[in-house]
N, C-alpha and C positions, 0 to 999 in steps of 0.2 A: 541745578540748584546750588551746588558749590560754586559754580563759576559766577553766579550772583552773591556771592558773599554768605550765603546761609549756611548755618550749622547744619549737621545732620538733623537734630532735634527741630529746628526750625522749618527744614524742608518736610520732615514727616508731618508735622502739624499743618503745614500748608496743604499738603497732598491727602490729608485726611487719613493716614495710616500711622501704624505704631512705628518707634524709632527703631526697634529691632528690624521691622519688615523693610524700612528704609535702608539699613545697614546692609541686610542681606542683598537687596537689590543694586545698591552701590559697589558692594564688594564683588558682585557678581557681573558686573559689567564688563563688556568685551569691546573690541573695535566695531562701532557701528558703521564705519564707513562701507561696509559691505551690506548693509541693509537697504532695501529699495527706499528712496527719499519719500515716497508717498506714506510707507508704513512708518517711517520716523515721524513725518508730520501729523499723521492721525495720533499717534502716542504723544507727541510733545504740544499740540494745539492747546490745551489748556493752559498749560505752563507759559506759553509763548502770549496767549491772549492775556494772563494774568501781569506779565511783564510790561505789557503795552498799557495796560491800564494804570498800573503802578507808576509808570512815567509820565501819565497825562496824555498819552497818544488815544486814539480811538479808530476802529475799523482796521482790521487786520483780515488779508485775503492772499491766497495763493495763486498764482498763473504760472504759465510755461509748462514743461513737462511733467511736473509734478500734479498740477491741476487737470492735464489730459491723461494721467494714468499712463505715461509711455515714458516714463524716467528710468535711466539706468542707474544701477548701484553708484556709478562714479558721477552721476549728475547732480548740479548744485540746486539749489532750492530759491525760487524766484518769489518773494513776498511783496506786497502793498501795503502801506500803511498811511493812516489818516494822521499827519504831524500836528502838534498844537502850534499855535500861533507863536508861542516863546522858544520852540525848539530850535536847536543850531545843526549845523552839519555834523559837528562833534558829536551832538546827542544820537544823531542817526547812525554815525559809523559805529559808536558803542553799542548802539542796540543792535546792528548787524552782527558785529563780531560776537555779542552773547547769544544770538540766535545760531551763529555758526558753531559756536562752544558746545551748545544744547544739541545741535542736530548732527554734530560730526561731520560737517562737510561746508564746503563755501555757501554763503547766502547771498544775493544780490537784494538788495532792500531799496524800493524807490517809493517815494509819496503819490498819492492819488493825484495831488496838485502839479507833480511833476509829468504828470501824462499830457502827451500832446494831443489836440483833436485830430481826428482821422488818422494822423500817423500812429497813434497808439490804440485805436478802436479795437484790434485783436485783443490787446492786453485786457481791456474793459470786458470784454465779451466772454472771456476764458476765466476770469477772475472768479474764484471761489471763496465768498467769506469763511472764516473760520469761527 
């Protein structure tokens, strides 16, 4: 949340918890890069979805090793998003970077429109909506 420029109080309000609970959680954060990405995604999904909505995007899905539940602790996270007609590549890169900060690992972010027929059918089939 702090990566999105929110204060601790704003983050607590958005999450529906007390500011003191948010403080305890944020102060107790450790290196999450050792946590399996699917666990990180399960925990972060509500936040990621809110960020998508706040930025005018729709549909967010995970694919790849995280969707298959065979990711390793050092795996990246592969995400699909439905971009709005007015979004730029810079907007998508900023969203990708923000997702990476939240997830504590690299994120590959592609748009549903960027999927190629037949070539990317495997991605479409394994994508799990968040």
